[in-house]
LOROKOL-534448 format. One record per residue (C-alpha): residue number from 0; residue in three letters; y, x, z. Coordinates in steps of 0.2 Angstrom, whole numbers, plus 5000, padded with zeros to 4 digits. Layout:
<zators>
ZATOR    n  res    py    px    pz
ZATOR  NUM  ALA     Y     X     Z
...
</zators>
This chain:
<zators>
ZATOR    n  res    py    px    pz
ZATOR    0  MET  5028  4988  4985
ZATOR    1  LEU  5042  4979  4977
ZATOR    2  LEU  5059  4974  4985
ZATOR    3  SER  5062  4956  4985
ZATOR    4  PRO  5076  4950  4974
ZATOR    5  HIS  5086  4944  4990
ZATOR    6  ALA  5083  4961  4998
ZATOR    7  ARG  5092  4969  4983
ZATOR    8  LYS  5108  4960  4988
ZATOR    9  PRO  5119  4972  4999
ZATOR   10  ARG  5123  4958  5011
ZATOR   11  ARG  5105  4956  5015
ZATOR   12  LEU  5098  4973  5013
ZATOR   13  LYS  5087  4978  5028
ZATOR   14  ALA  5085  4996  5033
ZATOR   15  ALA  5066  4999  5037
ZATOR   16  ALA  5068  5009  5053
ZATOR   17  LEU  5050  5016  5055
ZATOR   18  LEU  5055  5027  5070
ZATOR   19  ALA  5043  5037  5080
ZATOR   20  SER  5035  5028  5095
ZATOR   21  ALA  5025  5036  5108
ZATOR   22  VAL  5007  5030  5111
ZATOR   23  SER  5005  5023  5129
ZATOR   24  VAL  4989  5031  5135
ZATOR   25  CYS  4981  5036  5151
ZATOR   26  LEU  4981  5054  5151
ZATOR   27  VAL  4964  5062  5154
ZATOR   28  ALA  4963  5080  5159
ZATOR   29  ALA  4963  5092  5144
ZATOR   30  SER  4963  5110  5143
ZATOR   31  ALA  4979  5113  5134
ZATOR   32  PRO  4994  5102  5128
ZATOR   33  ALA  4990  5089  5115
ZATOR   34  ALA  5000  5093  5098
ZATOR   35  PRO  5003  5082  5083
ZATOR   36  LEU  4995  5088  5066
ZATOR   37  GLY  4997  5082  5048
ZATOR   38  VAL  4990  5086  5031
ZATOR   39  GLY  5006  5093  5025
ZATOR   40  ASP  5012  5079  5014
ZATOR   41  ARG  5029  5084  5007
ZATOR   42  LEU  5038  5068  5011
ZATOR   43  PHE  5028  5064  5028
ZATOR   44  PRO  5023  5081  5034
ZATOR   45  HIS  5014  5074  5050
ZATOR   46  LEU  5005  5060  5042
ZATOR   47  GLY  4986  5061  5041
ZATOR   48  ASN  4975  5074  5050
ZATOR   49  PRO  4965  5088  5044
ZATOR   50  GLY  4947  5093  5049
ZATOR   51  TYR  4937  5076  5045
ZATOR   52  ASP  4934  5064  5031
ZATOR   53  VAL  4934  5046  5036
ZATOR   54  ALA  4919  5036  5029
ZATOR   55  SER  4923  5019  5037
ZATOR   56  TYR  4933  5009  5049
ZATOR   57  ASP  4927  4994  5059
ZATOR   58  LEU  4942  4985  5066
ZATOR   59  SER  4941  4971  5079
ZATOR   60  PHE  4956  4961  5083
ZATOR   61  THR  4958  4946  5096
ZATOR   62  TYR  4973  4936  5093
ZATOR   63  PRO  4980  4928  5109
ZATOR   64  GLY  4988  4913  5101
ZATOR   65  SER  5006  4921  5101
ZATOR   66  ASN  5013  4933  5089
ZATOR   67  SER  5025  4940  5103
ZATOR   68  GLU  5009  4947  5113
ZATOR   69  PRO  4998  4962  5110
ZATOR   70  LEU  4981  4959  5102
ZATOR   71  GLN  4966  4967  5110
ZATOR   72  ALA  4957  4978  5098
ZATOR   73  VAL  4943  4990  5095
ZATOR   74  THR  4943  5003  5082
ZATOR   75  THR  4927  5012  5077
ZATOR   76  ILE  4929  5026  5065
ZATOR   77  ASP  4914  5034  5056
ZATOR   78  ALA  4918  5051  5048
ZATOR   79  TRP  4911  5068  5043
ZATOR   80  THR  4919  5084  5050
ZATOR   81  THR  4925  5096  5037
ZATOR   82  THR  4927  5110  5050
ZATOR   83  SER  4922  5113  5068
ZATOR   84  LEU  4933  5102  5080
ZATOR   85  ASP  4936  5103  5098
ZATOR   86  ARG  4949  5091  5096
ZATOR   87  ILE  4952  5076  5084
ZATOR   88  ASN  4969  5070  5080
ZATOR   89  LEU  4971  5051  5075
ZATOR   90  ASP  4987  5043  5069
ZATOR   91  PHE  4992  5029  5082
ZATOR   92  ALA  5010  5026  5088
ZATOR   93  HIS  5011  5008  5095
ZATOR   94  GLY  4998  5002  5108
ZATOR   95  GLU  4990  5006  5124
ZATOR   96  VAL  4973  5015  5124
ZATOR   97  GLU  4961  5010  5137
ZATOR   98  SER  4947  5021  5132
ZATOR   99  VAL  4939  5033  5119
ZATOR  100  GLU  4921  5037  5115
ZATOR  101  VAL  4915  5050  5103
ZATOR  102  ASP  4897  5048  5099
ZATOR  103  GLY  4895  5036  5113
ZATOR  104  LYS  4901  5048  5126
ZATOR  105  PRO  4918  5046  5135
ZATOR  106  ALA  4931  5058  5128
ZATOR  107  ALA  4948  5064  5135
ZATOR  108  PHE  4963  5058  5126
ZATOR  109  ALA  4982  5060  5126
ZATOR  110  GLY  4997  5055  5115
ZATOR  111  ALA  5007  5068  5106
ZATOR  112  ASP  5022  5061  5096
ZATOR  113  GLU  5013  5048  5084
ZATOR  114  ASP  4996  5056  5086
ZATOR  115  LEU  4982  5051  5098
ZATOR  116  VAL  4973  5068  5102
ZATOR  117  VAL  4955  5065  5107
ZATOR  118  THR  4945  5079  5116
ZATOR  119  PRO  4926  5076  5114
ZATOR  120  GLU  4914  5081  5128
ZATOR  121  ASP  4906  5094  5116
ZATOR  122  GLU  4913  5103  5101
ZATOR  123  LEU  4909  5095  5084
ZATOR  124  PRO  4902  5108  5071
ZATOR  125  ARG  4907  5107  5053
ZATOR  126  GLY  4897  5095  5043
ZATOR  127  SER  4893  5084  5057
ZATOR  128  TRP  4894  5065  5058
ZATOR  129  MET  4904  5058  5071
ZATOR  130  ARG  4908  5040  5078
ZATOR  131  ILE  4925  5037  5087
ZATOR  132  THR  4927  5021  5097
ZATOR  133  VAL  4945  5017  5103
ZATOR  134  LYS  4948  5002  5114
ZATOR  135  HIS  4966  4998  5113
ZATOR  136  THR  4980  4985  5111
ZATOR  137  SER  4989  4982  5095
ZATOR  138  ASP  5007  4976  5098
ZATOR  139  PRO  5016  4966  5085
ZATOR  140  VAL  5033  4967  5093
ZATOR  141  SER  5043  4983  5091
ZATOR  142  SER  5055  4989  5105
ZATOR  143  ASP  5066  4997  5092
ZATOR  144  ASP  5066  4983  5079
ZATOR  145  ARG  5057  4993  5066
ZATOR  146  ASP  5048  4986  5051
ZATOR  147  GLY  5030  4990  5046
ZATOR  148  GLY  5014  4987  5053
ZATOR  149  TRP  5012  4969  5059
ZATOR  150  VAL  5024  4957  5051
ZATOR  151  ARG  5028  4942  5062
ZATOR  152  THR  5027  4925  5052
ZATOR  153  THR  5033  4908  5057
ZATOR  154  ASP  5015  4904  5062
ZATOR  155  GLY  5006  4921  5065
ZATOR  156  LEU  5005  4938  5058
ZATOR  157  ALA  5002  4948  5042
ZATOR  158  MET  5001  4967  5038
ZATOR  159  ALA  5013  4978  5029
ZATOR  160  ASN  5007  4996  5032
ZATOR  161  GLN  5016  5005  5017
ZATOR  162  ALA  5020  5019  5017
ZATOR  163  ASP  5015  5026  5034
ZATOR  164  ALA  5014  5011  5046
ZATOR  165  ALA  4995  5007  5048
ZATOR  166  HIS  4995  5018  5063
ZATOR  167  LEU  5007  5006  5071
ZATOR  168  VAL  4992  4994  5071
ZATOR  169  PHE  4976  5004  5073
ZATOR  170  PRO  4971  5022  5076
ZATOR  171  CYS  4967  5030  5059
ZATOR  172  ASN  4969  5045  5047
ZATOR  173  ASP  4985  5037  5040
ZATOR  174  HIS  4986  5045  5023
ZATOR  175  PRO  4981  5038  5006
ZATOR  176  SER  4971  5054  5002
ZATOR  177  ASP  4958  5048  5015
ZATOR  178  LYS  4951  5032  5008
ZATOR  179  ALA  4937  5023  5017
ZATOR  180  MET  4927  5007  5018
ZATOR  181  PHE  4933  4993  5030
ZATOR  182  THR  4925  4980  5041
ZATOR  183  ILE  4938  4969  5049
ZATOR  184  ARG  4934  4956  5063
ZATOR  185  ILE  4948  4944  5069
ZATOR  186  THR  4945  4931  5083
ZATOR  187  ALA  4959  4918  5085
ZATOR  188  PRO  4961  4901  5094
ZATOR  189  ASP  4956  4885  5086
ZATOR  190  GLY  4969  4879  5074
ZATOR  191  TYR  4972  4896  5066
ZATOR  192  THR  4964  4904  5050
ZATOR  193  ALA  4961  4922  5049
ZATOR  194  VAL  4959  4931  5032
ZATOR  195  ALA  4957  4950  5028
ZATOR  196  GLY  4955  4960  5013
ZATOR  197  GLY  4938  4961  5005
ZATOR  198  LEU  4924  4947  5005
ZATOR  199  PRO  4920  4936  5020
ZATOR  200  THR  4903  4940  5028
ZATOR  201  GLY  4903  4929  5043
ZATOR  202  VAL  4911  4915  5053
ZATOR  203  ASP  4906  4913  5071
ZATOR  204  ARG  4913  4899  5082
ZATOR  205  ALA  4913  4899  5101
ZATOR  206  ALA  4922  4888  5113
ZATOR  207  GLY  4940  4887  5108
ZATOR  208  ALA  4940  4902  5095
ZATOR  209  THR  4933  4908  5079
ZATOR  210  THR  4929  4925  5073
ZATOR  211  TRP  4930  4929  5055
ZATOR  212  THR  4922  4945  5047
ZATOR  213  TYR  4928  4953  5030
ZATOR  214  ARG  4921  4969  5022
ZATOR  215  THR  4927  4979  5008
ZATOR  216  GLN  4916  4984  4993
ZATOR  217  HIS  4927  4998  4988
ZATOR  218  PRO  4936  5011  4998
ZATOR  219  MET  4953  5008  5003
ZATOR  220  ALA  4968  5018  5009
ZATOR  221  THR  4974  5013  5027
ZATOR  222  GLU  4992  5008  5020
ZATOR  223  LEU  4983  4994  5010
ZATOR  224  ALA  4974  4985  5023
ZATOR  225  GLN  4978  4967  5026
ZATOR  226  VAL  4975  4954  5039
ZATOR  227  SER  4983  4936  5039
ZATOR  228  ILE  4982  4926  5055
ZATOR  229  GLY  4991  4909  5054
ZATOR  230  ARG  4990  4890  5052
ZATOR  231  SER  4985  4893  5034
ZATOR  232  THR  4974  4885  5021
ZATOR  233  VAL  4963  4896  5010
ZATOR  234  LEU  4962  4890  4992
ZATOR  235  HIS  4948  4896  4981
ZATOR  236  ARG  4946  4897  4962
ZATOR  237  THR  4937  4907  4949
ZATOR  238  GLY  4945  4921  4938
ZATOR  239  PRO  4938  4930  4923
ZATOR  240  HIS  4920  4934  4922
ZATOR  241  GLY  4917  4924  4938
ZATOR  242  LEU  4928  4934  4949
ZATOR  243  PRO  4931  4925  4966
ZATOR  244  LEU  4949  4921  4970
ZATOR  245  ARG  4956  4916  4986
ZATOR  246  ASP  4974  4913  4991
ZATOR  247  VAL  4981  4911  5008
ZATOR  248  VAL  4996  4899  5010
ZATOR  249  PRO  5005  4890  5024
ZATOR  250  THR  4996  4873  5025
ZATOR  251  LYS  5012  4863  5025
ZATOR  252  HIS  5017  4872  5009
ZATOR  253  ARG  5001  4870  4999
ZATOR  254  GLU  5006  4858  4987
ZATOR  255  ALA  5022  4866  4982
ZATOR  256  LEU  5014  4883  4979
ZATOR  257  GLU  4998  4878  4970
ZATOR  258  PRO  5006  4878  4952
ZATOR  259  TRP  5010  4896  4955
ZATOR  260  LEU  4993  4901  4961
ZATOR  261  GLU  4985  4893  4946
ZATOR  262  LYS  4993  4907  4935
ZATOR  263  THR  4983  4921  4943
ZATOR  264  PRO  4967  4920  4932
ZATOR  265  ASP  4977  4921  4916
ZATOR  266  GLN  4987  4935  4923
ZATOR  267  ILE  4971  4945  4927
ZATOR  268  ALA  4964  4942  4910
ZATOR  269  TRP  4981  4948  4903
ZATOR  270  MET  4980  4964  4913
ZATOR  271  GLU  4962  4966  4909
ZATOR  272  SER  4966  4966  4890
ZATOR  273  LYS  4978  4981  4894
ZATOR  274  VAL  4968  4992  4905
ZATOR  275  GLY  4950  4985  4908
ZATOR  276  ARG  4941  4975  4920
ZATOR  277  PHE  4948  4971  4937
ZATOR  278  PRO  4943  4985  4949
ZATOR  279  PHE  4938  4975  4965
ZATOR  280  GLU  4927  4961  4972
ZATOR  281  THR  4940  4948  4974
ZATOR  282  TYR  4959  4945  4973
ZATOR  283  GLY  4972  4933  4979
ZATOR  284  LEU  4990  4930  4986
ZATOR  285  LEU  4995  4929  5004
ZATOR  286  MET  5011  4919  5004
ZATOR  287  ALA  5019  4922  5021
ZATOR  288  ASP  5033  4913  5029
ZATOR  289  ALA  5042  4929  5033
ZATOR  290  ASP  5057  4938  5028
ZATOR  291  THR  5050  4956  5024
ZATOR  292  GLY  5062  4961  5010
ZATOR  293  PHE  5048  4966  4999
ZATOR  294  GLU  5031  4961  4991
ZATOR  295  LEU  5016  4972  4994
ZATOR  296  GLU  5000  4976  4985
ZATOR  297  THR  4988  4976  4999
ZATOR  298  GLN  4971  4978  4992
ZATOR  299  THR  4963  4962  4985
ZATOR  300  LEU  4975  4951  4995
ZATOR  301  SER  4994  4955  4989
ZATOR  302  LEU  5007  4950  5002
ZATOR  303  PHE  5022  4939  4995
ZATOR  304  GLU  5037  4931  5004
ZATOR  305  ARG  5034  4912  5001
ZATOR  306  GLU  5053  4911  4997
ZATOR  307  LEU  5050  4920  4981
ZATOR  308  PHE  5041  4904  4974
ZATOR  309  THR  5051  4891  4982
ZATOR  310  GLU  5069  4897  4980
ZATOR  311  PRO  5075  4887  4963
ZATOR  312  ALA  5087  4901  4959
ZATOR  313  TYR  5073  4913  4953
ZATOR  314  PRO  5068  4911  4935
ZATOR  315  LYS  5050  4906  4932
ZATOR  316  TRP  5047  4921  4920
ZATOR  317  TYR  5054  4933  4934
ZATOR  318  VAL  5043  4926  4947
ZATOR  319  GLU  5028  4928  4936
ZATOR  320  SER  5032  4946  4932
ZATOR  321  ILE  5033  4950  4950
ZATOR  322  MET  5016  4943  4952
ZATOR  323  VAL  5010  4954  4938
ZATOR  324  HIS  5019  4969  4946
ZATOR  325  GLU  5008  4967  4962
ZATOR  326  LEU  4993  4963  4952
ZATOR  327  ALA  4995  4979  4942
ZATOR  328  HIS  4995  4989  4958
ZATOR  329  GLN  4977  4984  4961
ZATOR  330  TRP  4973  4997  4947
ZATOR  331  PHE  4988  5008  4949
ZATOR  332  GLY  4990  5013  4968
ZATOR  333  ASP  4975  5004  4975
ZATOR  334  SER  4960  5008  4965
ZATOR  335  VAL  4968  5024  4959
ZATOR  336  ALA  4978  5029  4975
ZATOR  337  PRO  4990  5043  4976
ZATOR  338  ALA  4984  5060  4983
ZATOR  339  ALA  5001  5063  4990
ZATOR  340  TRP  5017  5052  4992
ZATOR  341  SER  5026  5062  4980
ZATOR  342  ASP  5014  5055  4967
ZATOR  343  LEU  5021  5037  4971
ZATOR  344  TRP  5029  5036  4954
ZATOR  345  LEU  5011  5034  4947
ZATOR  346  ASN  5009  5017  4957
ZATOR  347  GLU  5027  5010  4955
ZATOR  348  GLY  5030  5017  4938
ZATOR  349  HIS  5015  5008  4931
ZATOR  350  ALA  5017  4992  4940
ZATOR  351  THR  5035  4991  4934
ZATOR  352  TRP  5029  4995  4916
ZATOR  353  TYR  5017  4980  4916
ZATOR  354  GLU  5029  4969  4925
ZATOR  355  ALA  5041  4973  4910
ZATOR  356  LEU  5028  4972  4897
ZATOR  357  TYR  5022  4955  4903
ZATOR  358  ALA  5040  4948  4903
ZATOR  359  GLU  5042  4955  4885
ZATOR  360  GLU  5026  4946  4879
ZATOR  361  LYS  5027  4930  4889
ZATOR  362  ALA  5046  4927  4890
ZATOR  363  GLY  5054  4937  4876
ZATOR  364  LYS  5063  4949  4888
ZATOR  365  THR  5061  4965  4877
ZATOR  366  LEU  5055  4981  4885
ZATOR  367  GLU  5066  4991  4874
ZATOR  368  ALA  5082  4983  4881
ZATOR  369  ARG  5076  4985  4899
ZATOR  370  MET  5072  5003  4896
ZATOR  371  LYS  5088  5007  4887
ZATOR  372  ALA  5098  5000  4903
ZATOR  373  ALA  5087  5011  4914
ZATOR  374  TYR  5091  5026  4903
ZATOR  375  GLY  5109  5022  4906
ZATOR  376  ALA  5106  5022  4925
ZATOR  377  SER  5093  5036  4926
ZATOR  378  ASP  5105  5051  4929
ZATOR  379  ARG  5113  5041  4944
ZATOR  380  TRP  5095  5037  4950
ZATOR  381  ARG  5090  5055  4949
ZATOR  382  ALA  5105  5061  4958
ZATOR  383  ALA  5103  5048  4972
ZATOR  384  GLY  5084  5048  4975
ZATOR  385  GLY  5077  5064  4965
ZATOR  386  PRO  5067  5064  4949
ZATOR  387  PRO  5052  5052  4948
ZATOR  388  ALA  5039  5064  4953
ZATOR  389  ALA  5049  5074  4966
ZATOR  390  PRO  5058  5060  4976
ZATOR  391  LYS  5069  5065  4990
ZATOR  392  ALA  5063  5063  5008
ZATOR  393  PRO  5066  5046  5016
ZATOR  394  ASP  5082  5044  5026
ZATOR  395  PRO  5081  5047  5044
ZATOR  396  GLY  5074  5031  5052
ZATOR  397  GLN  5071  5023  5036
ZATOR  398  LYS  5054  5029  5030
ZATOR  399  ILE  5052  5016  5016
ZATOR  400  SER  5068  5022  5008
ZATOR  401  ILE  5057  5033  4997
ZATOR  402  PHE  5055  5016  4987
ZATOR  403  ARG  5071  5019  4977
ZATOR  404  PRO  5075  5015  4958
ZATOR  405  ASN  5069  5032  4953
ZATOR  406  VAL  5051  5028  4956
ZATOR  407  TYR  5052  5010  4949
ZATOR  408  ASP  5062  5008  4932
ZATOR  409  GLY  5065  5027  4932
ZATOR  410  ALA  5046  5030  4932
ZATOR  411  ALA  5043  5017  4920
ZATOR  412  LEU  5056  5025  4909
ZATOR  413  ALA  5046  5041  4909
ZATOR  414  LEU  5031  5031  4903
ZATOR  415  TYR  5041  5023  4889
ZATOR  416  ALA  5046  5040  4884
ZATOR  417  LEU  5028  5046  4884
ZATOR  418  ARG  5023  5031  4873
ZATOR  419  GLN  5037  5036  4861
ZATOR  420  GLU  5030  5054  4862
ZATOR  421  ILE  5012  5051  4859
ZATOR  422  GLY  5011  5035  4850
ZATOR  423  ARG  5006  5017  4856
ZATOR  424  GLU  4987  5019  4852
ZATOR  425  THR  4985  5036  4862
ZATOR  426  PHE  4996  5029  4876
ZATOR  427  GLU  4986  5013  4878
ZATOR  428  ARG  4969  5024  4878
ZATOR  429  LEU  4977  5035  4891
ZATOR  430  GLU  4980  5020  4903
ZATOR  431  ARG  4962  5014  4901
ZATOR  432  VAL  4954  5031  4903
ZATOR  433  TRP  4966  5034  4918
ZATOR  434  VAL  4960  5020  4929
ZATOR  435  SER  4942  5021  4924
ZATOR  436  ARG  4941  5040  4927
ZATOR  437  HIS  4949  5039  4944
ZATOR  438  ALA  4943  5022  4950
ZATOR  439  ASP  4940  5021  4969
ZATOR  440  GLY  4948  5038  4971
ZATOR  441  THR  4964  5047  4972
ZATOR  442  ALA  4974  5056  4959
ZATOR  443  THR  4989  5068  4957
ZATOR  444  THR  5003  5069  4944
ZATOR  445  GLU  4995  5085  4938
ZATOR  446  ASP  4979  5075  4934
ZATOR  447  PHE  4989  5063  4924
ZATOR  448  VAL  4998  5077  4914
ZATOR  449  ARG  4981  5085  4911
ZATOR  450  LEU  4973  5069  4904
ZATOR  451  ALA  4988  5064  4893
ZATOR  452  SER  4988  5082  4886
ZATOR  453  GLN  4969  5081  4883
ZATOR  454  LEU  4969  5064  4874
ZATOR  455  SER  4985  5068  4864
ZATOR  456  GLY  4978  5084  4859
ZATOR  457  ARG  4993  5094  4864
ZATOR  458  ASP  5001  5103  4879
ZATOR  459  LEU  5013  5090  4886
ZATOR  460  GLY  5017  5101  4901
ZATOR  461  GLY  5035  5104  4896
ZATOR  462  PHE  5038  5086  4891
ZATOR  463  PHE  5032  5080  4909
ZATOR  464  GLN  5042  5094  4917
ZATOR  465  GLU  5058  5087  4910
ZATOR  466  TRP  5054  5069  4913
ZATOR  467  LEU  5046  5070  4930
ZATOR  468  TYR  5055  5084  4938
ZATOR  469  GLY  5072  5087  4929
ZATOR  470  GLU  5088  5084  4937
ZATOR  471  LYS  5095  5076  4921
ZATOR  472  THR  5086  5063  4910
ZATOR  473  PRO  5080  5071  4894
ZATOR  474  PRO  5084  5064  4877
ZATOR  475  MET  5073  5048  4873
ZATOR  476  PRO  5061  5052  4859
ZATOR  477  GLY  5065  5040  4845
ZATOR  478  HIS  5082  5035  4853
ZATOR  479  PRO  5093  5050  4852
ZATOR  480  GLU  5108  5038  4853
ZATOR  481  TRP  5104  5032  4871
ZATOR  482  LYS  5116  5039  4884
ZATOR  483  SER  5115  5040  4903
ZATOR  484  VAL  5130  5038  4913
ZATOR  485  ALA  5133  5053  4924
ZATOR  486  PRO  5134  5051  4943
ZATOR  487  GLY  5151  5047  4950
ZATOR  488  LYS  5156  5038  4934
</zators>
């Protein structure tokens, strides 16, 4: 995720109020009160659920032709149990549940805070395969004006599920540590086009409506799912080594946006020269007519505000570097997902790093100058938001407030210090090995520290402890003259 330039202006800064919302359910008799669970994430303690590992999601949405009315939906989850379960907790917080089945049998269900608690007819033993089918609505309108989940565009809908909003759209295990395969079906009236992450596998037309089906070829975190429904045009081109690219744009803006979209193949080639082959089956940009306040690295189909490309005040080099920021996330954050939200710096620090490196190589905006400026502000960022790998908890009612400068330029600054410390050659090797070793998986800060120490041939634990967890910014290797301005000055 990257805050849009206009969102950084105080007069337009939007507070993302991802407040708790109860699931509307028909309470079926259960033996004891339902209770919410979580996987114990330091920043989002009630997010995710223990006891099972999701293998795949099958999502079906029927769009009514209006983005102010609920979609009819069916979510099917295939998972392995990792312990015996007499109840199954799913994250789901904004829709009405009609029915739940477990392995084809009706199951009791109840809402508990932001969880949907399912009680199957029979207890599920550890190591068993289970299929949960939930018929529900998916409401694009929030009664408390919160951001996240469905994004209402001028002509339809898109998704923005980071950090913890996928469960505002569909029942799931909404934590990046549990990645899964996705099949997504969208039915919409004639005149609309629907696109989702992954590759298309079918288009079925019936009287007055069309159903599009997409399937991922790599596991994906729930927060990275994307669905676009609108009066859109899908543009196709080819990237490096035959990679299929597809972009989704408002039809009426197609001509104005095409020059930007033509840049993607070369940007992918540039990233591949830095860290290796593109990690997924396709890529593209979804340019939405919406005021989100951010851009978002949804897997294989990054979400952008159209205004970023049509507002003449933004310099060309700046817009291109933002495109590269979200592209870099396909490696850092999508293919290699954070095991916990405290590892967010691994996503945003790396995306910011390649954004800045691209601006240096393509537009002469030197990386050193940007890092020196970041160093000057770093102590203030740490005081306000915590150090890069230990960000402060989100502000009440503003869950995406974890996306503070300390995990963007503050984290990129730590990477710059690492390159200064271990040398360019070892650093570049580290980047390639990191995304290769952890592709399609999750990883922790400790994993990164361990790999950096291994490849550099020395223990870097103390170095990372200061740069990632210290209250004060350490001296910059090679630049002892750099100074950070203390908070309050």
